[in-house]
N, C-alpha and C positions, 0 to 999 in steps of 0.2 A: 508497560504500556498503560494508557488510560482505558477505563472501561467504555463500552458503547451502550447506548440506551435506546430502546424502541418498544412501544406498546407495553410498558410496564415491566419489561425484562432488561436486566443488566447483564452484559456479556464481558468476560475478561479471561485472559490466559495467564500462564505463569510458568515457573521453572519446573512444575510437576507434570508438564505435558498435557494438562487438562484444560479444555475450553469449558468454562463454567457459565451457567445461566442461573441468575438469582432474581427473585422478585424485588421490584423497586420498593414496595411498601414494607415488606417484612424482612428483606434480606435472606429469605429462605431459598436454599438451592432447589431449583426446579429440574435441572438436568445437568449432565456433564458429558463431554465427548472426549475420548482419547485422541489427541492430536499427533501422537507418535514422537514428539520432541517438544522442547520448551518453546513458548511463544514469547518473543522478545518485545513485540510492538502491539499496538492496539488492534483489536478486531473491528470489523464493521458489521453492523446489523442493517439489513435492508430487505423489506418485503418478506419477512419470515425466514430469511437466510442469514447465516453468519459467515463471514469471510475472514480467514486468519492465515498468517504466514508463520512458518516454523524455522527453527534453527537447523533442522535436517533438510532444508531446501524444498519444502512443500508449501504450496498455496492451496488452501482447503476451502471448500464450500460445504457448509453444514446446514441441513434442514433442521431448524430449531424444534419444530413440533415432533418430528420423527426421531430426533436425537441421534442422527447418524450423518456421516460424511457422504455427500452425494457425488462429489468428484474431487480429485486432487490433481495438481499440476506440479511437475518437478522442475527445478532450475537446472541450469547447465552444471553437470558434474556434482550435483547435490549441494551446491553452494548455498549457504544460509541466507534466508530472508530476514533482514532486520528492519524493514520498513513496514508500515501499515499499508494495506491495499487501498486503492481508490476504486469506487464502484459506481457505475451508472446502469441504465437499463439494458445495455448491450455488452458491456465489457468490465473486466477487472484488471487493474494495472498495479504492479508492484515492482520495487527495485530489489536487487539481490547482490550478494557479495561475489558474484561472478562478473561484475562490471557491466551488468545488463539491466535494462528495464524490460519487463515481461508484460505482455498484454494477452489476455485469454478471453474467450467467449464466456459470458456470464452463465449461459444456459448449460454448457457441458464441460467447460474448462479446457477446450482445445485451443491451441496456440493461434493467435491472430498475427502477432508480430513480435520481434525482439529487437531492441535498439542497443547497440554496443557503445559504452562510454570507455574512458581510459582509466577508470577507477571504480571501486565498489560503490554501490548505490544503497546507502542507508537512509537517505532522504525519502520520506513518504511522498509519492506523487499526488498531484491534484488534477482532477478532471474538471475542465472549465470550457464548456461549449465544445468546439471542434479541436481542442488542444489538451495535451497533458503537459504539466509543468513539473519539473523535478530537478533536484541538485545531484551532484556526484562528488565523490571524494577526489575526482580528477581536477577539482577547482572550478567547475563550470556549472552554470544554470542552463537547462535545456527547455525549449518549448517544442514539443513533438506533435505532429498531426495524429490525432486520436484514432483515425481510421487506418492509416498506413504505417505509422511509426517513423516516418521521415522527419528529419530535423527541420523545423521551420525557422528557428532562431536559437542562438546560443550566445552566452557571454562568459568570458573567462575571468573569473575573480582572482584566481591564483592561489587561493587557500581552499582546502576541502569544504564542500557544502554538504554536511551530513544532516543539517536541520531540514525541516520541511517547509516549503514555501506556503505563503498565504496569498490568495488572489482576491482582489476586491477593486471594483470600479475600473477595471482594465489595468490595474497595477499588480506587479509581482513584488512581494516583499519577502526577503529571505535573509537569514543570518548565516555567516560563514565562520570558519574556524580561526579567522584572523581577528575575531572579536568585534567585527562591524556588522551592521544591518544594511542591506542594499535594497533599493526600490527601483523598479524598472516599469516603464509603461509608456503608452498603452500597448496592449497585446497586438502583435501583427495581424493584419486582416488578409 
């Protein structure tokens, strides 16, 4: 995964199961936190917290200053998380290899909702206003209600959508495993 940057700190994970925090200016390690399993995707830094997903099926919230995990959430049956989480002021959303999109409360990691797809969700979700946009290996792009997890719209591409969507100007742009890039818009209201 790509590193995340906030307030002069770079965060990244790797195959050594460590979430590392280094300074932007000197590259000197400031802290590290044991994630319990390797981190396949990019973490997110937001407001002094780091959010990361692990191969052992955990979604973690780390207090960067305290250098400790403040909460963890487990996927169904310990299925691996291969997506990066999406974070806003209220929620954290991530896809897992249990064919589900998981949404938890940012404050304490308790489950808000789970949306079932028909394939693993390696695509990193995007939070945009009242919606979550995500792809699935079932060949579909989904637009979910961010509060309820109900499907507001979906489109069947037919090939796995393991890449992460980009959302701009009311458009959804996403690549699929058929080698094509798709654009949809505007978002439903």
